N, C-alpha and C positions, 0 to 999 in steps of 0.2 A: 732296621732296613725297611721293614714294612711301613713304618711311619714315614720314612723318606719317600717311598714310592707313592704312598697315599697323598703326601703333600704335593709332590710333582703333578699328580693327576688333578688335584684341586686347582693348582696354578694354571695348568693347561686348559681345563674347562672354563675357568674364569676368564682367561685371555680370549678364548673363542667367543664367549658371551659378550664381552666388551667390544670385540671386533665386529660382531654381527650387529650390535646395537648402534655403535658409533661410526661404522664404516661408510664409505661412499657407495651410492648405488649406480655410479657412472660405469658404463660398460665399454664406451668407445669415445675417443676425442679425435676430430680431424677437421681440416679446413674444407669449407664448402662454398659453392657459388650461389646457392639459393637459400632463402629464409623461409619462415613458416608458411606464408600464403601460397607461394609457388610450390613448396614441398607438399602442402596439403592437397593442392590441385593435382599434383602428380600421383599421390597416393590414391586420391579419389578416382582418377582415371584407371589406375591399376585395379582398384576395387570394382569399378564398373565392368571391366573386362572379365574379371573373375565371376561376377554376378551373372553374366550372360550364360554361364554353364549351370546355374542353379535355377530350377523351375520354381514358380510361385514365389519369387523374391518379393517381400513386402517392404516397401519404402515408407519411412516415417512421414507423417502428414506435415506439410509446410503450409502455414496459414497466411493468408493475404489480408489486406485491409478490408474490414467488414465481415470477415469470417470468424466464427466463434470457436474457441478451444474450450471444451468441457473436461474438467479434471475430476476423474473418479466419481462422476455424477454428483459432486459436492459443490462445485462452484464453476463459474464460466468467466472467460476473459475474451473481450473483443477489442481489437485496436481499430478505431474508427477514423483515424486520419494522421498523416505525417505531412507537415508543411514547413517550409523554410522561412525563417525570419531574418531581417537585416539588423535587428536590434542586438547590441552588444553591451556587456557589462564593463563599464570603465574601471571598475575596481578589481576585475579578475585578471590574473596573469596567464590564463590559459590561451594558447594560440590555436585557433580553430579555423577550418576552411568554411564550414557551414555551421549554422545553428538550426537545429530541427526541433519542432514542437510535436510531440507524439501524444495524441489524445486516446484514451482507452476507457473502457467500462469493465468493471468486474461485478459479478452478481453472486450472492450467497444462495445456492439452490437448496441445500439440505442440512447445513451444519447448525443445528439448534444450540449447541453448547459452545460455539465459537463465533465471535464477530470478526470476520476475516479482514485482513489489512494487507494490501498489495501496493508496494511503492517501487520507485526506480531501483531500490536496492535488491529487488527480486529479479532484475533483468541484467543481461549483458548485451552490449551493442558492438557490431562490427561494420565498418564502412566498406565501400566498394573496393578499396585498396587493401583490404584484409587487416586494417588497423582496429584495435580495440578503442572504443570511444568512451568518453566519460560524460557525466552530467555537467550541465553548464548553467550558471546562475543568471537567468534573465527572465524578465516578464513576470506578471502575476498569474498564477495558475490556481485551479481548483485542487486543493490538497487531497491526498487519499484519506478515507475515513474508515474507522472500524465499522464493519457492515454486518448487521444481524441477518439471520435467515429470512428470505423473502424480500430482501432489499438489494439495491445496486448502487454503485458509486461511479459517477463520471469524474474523471480526473485527468491530469496531464503530467508529462515529464519532458524535460528539455535536455538535449545532448549536443555536443560539439563533435564534428567529424574532423579527421586529419586530412583525408582526401575528399575532393568534391565527388558526391555520390548521387546517382539516380535511384539506386536501390540500397537498402541497408538490411542487415540481418539483426533480428531482435530475438534473443533467447530468454525464455522465462524459466525460473527455478522456483518450485514450490518451497524448497529449503535453500536459502541463499548460499549455504555451505556445500551443496551437492556439486558433483563434478559433471553430472549428466543433466541436460535441460529437461524440464517437464514438457515444454512445448516450444516450437520454433516458428518464427514469423519471417517472411520475406516481404518487405514493404517498399512500395514505389513512392518516392518522394513526390508530393503534390497531389496524392490521392486522398480523397475525403469522402466519407459516406455520412448520411444523416442518421444520427442516433435515434433509436426508438426508446423514448423515455416515458412511455405511457403503459401502465399496467395496473395490477390490483394492489389495494392497500393490504399490507401484511396483517395477519391476525395472530395475536398472542394471548396466552392465558393470563388471567389475573392482572389485567391492566387497570391502572388507577385513572382518576379524572382530575381536571382542574379543581382546585379547592380542597382536595383530599390532603389531610395532614398525614404524611407517611412516616412511620417510625422505623428507623433502620438500626438494628442491633449489630455490633461488631465486637471482636475480641477486645478492642481498646476502649469500648464505651458505646453509648447510644446517642443518636441525634435524629432530628426530624427534617423533612423536606416537603415543601408545598409549592405547587405551581399556582400562583395567584391569578394571573391573567395572560391572555395572548391577544395582541392587537395587530391588525394589518395596517401597514404604513405605506404611504405613497412616495416619501422622500427617497431620492437616490443620490449616491455619492459620485460626484462628477469626476473624481480622481481614480475611481476604481474601474478596472477592466472587466470585472464580473458583471454578467448580465442576468440578474435574477428575474424570474417570472413574477415572483411575489417576495415581499420583505416583511418580516414579522418582528415585533418587539415582545419579548417574553419576560414577564416579571415573576420572580420566585423568592421564597423566604426559607431559610434554614436556621435551625437552632441547635445549640450544643447542650445536650442533656447531661451527659456524664463523661465526656472525653476530657482527660487531663490535658491533652495537647489541643491546640486551637483547631477548629474546623474551618476549612476554606473550600467553597464550592463555586466553580466558575463555568463558563460555557464549554471549557475543555473537558468537563466531566459528563457532558451530554452528547449523545449520538442521535440525530434527529432525522426522521423519515417523513417525506411528504406523501400525499394521497396516492400517488402513482408508484410508490415504492422506491423513490430516489432519495439518496442521502442528501440532506440539506448542508449548507456551508455557512461559515461565519461571514458577516458582512459589515463593513465599516459604517457605523451610523452614530447618532447622538443618543447617549444614555445619561441619566442623572443619578443612577444608583449603581454602585460598584461593589463587588464582593470584597469582604474583609475577613481577616483571620479572627475567628469568633471564639471567645473564651467560654469555659463551662458556665452554664446558667444564663447565657446571652443568645440573642438572635441577630440575624442580618438579612436585610432585603436587598436584592440586586436585580439587574436587568441584563438581558443579552439580546443581540440583534442577529437574525439569521436570514439567509436567502434560500429560495427553492428554485428548482429547475422548471417546475410545472405549477400550474394553478390547481387549487383544491380547497376543500373545506375541512380537512382534518390534518393534524400532525401527530406523529408518535414520538415522544421523547424517551430515549433509552438512557437511563442514568447508571453510571458505574461508580462504585465507591473508590476504586483504584483506577486512575486514568490509563495505567499501563496494562490493565486486565484485558483479556480477550473475550470477556463475557459481560453482558449488561446485568445489573442487579435489580433494576426497577424499570417498568415500562408504563408510560402515562399517555393516554389518548386524549387529545385536545380537539375540541370543535372550534374552528377558527372563524366561522361566519354564521 
């Protein structure tokens, strides 16, 4: 009898656990005349009325174009412009009312152990009709770059709206999986401010120079890297929308000492900073030497072409052994003039 009671208790407890784990969280279902945007406005009005009875109510900061959001004194984000473009992607099936190009700058203020990377995946967008907006594939933009401490990245993102909007909400999330935004922007379409791209050259410890043969040891084996030369070039690509202040051709050599797997080092493995602390960008130009998968005991010489936002006489190359890593492994100071 005791065994029967014990068995019944086990079955009852198990069923309760299963019900709580797999049950629905729905508490009510009914027909309604309003959807999310109108309902949210109604709730906001109710909240405002309640807030009138609370002294010293602190409202969250809403940033505008040109205003800087500083996150934990670690990094800063400034949206510098929102402009509408008539360009459309003939290969996209997305139906949009407007296409907006959003230019922004992010700066690594104090994260020495992390090269920050902020892309459109860290943002959510809402048009004036309360519709969630999505990225839209159009135009050539400056891509986000992994950005070491003391440097900044000028980049862009392009979105499509469902309703024609004079203002849009842009919500930034430090962690794209968070439910609460880290910062919120209210942006007027057509507003642009001139970015400040002039600053100090970052200073890092243990920087190498052009011509140094740098031996890099890893768990998989050893290899060397050398920056052979850097040359300022005047040629520009007539088909590129990028407008570099300067363009450089950088020659480098790497050799596989003891890796059983081939070594391959391309421009994607470098994060390059100009004299004023801006991240440089890849630029389409003519090269005669290309990186190759390099077997143990062999070397490869290659070239890459980069553009900078400002003029200067130095570049800092930040090399990472793993292009998906958030930190740079080697920093190389180059005198360009």
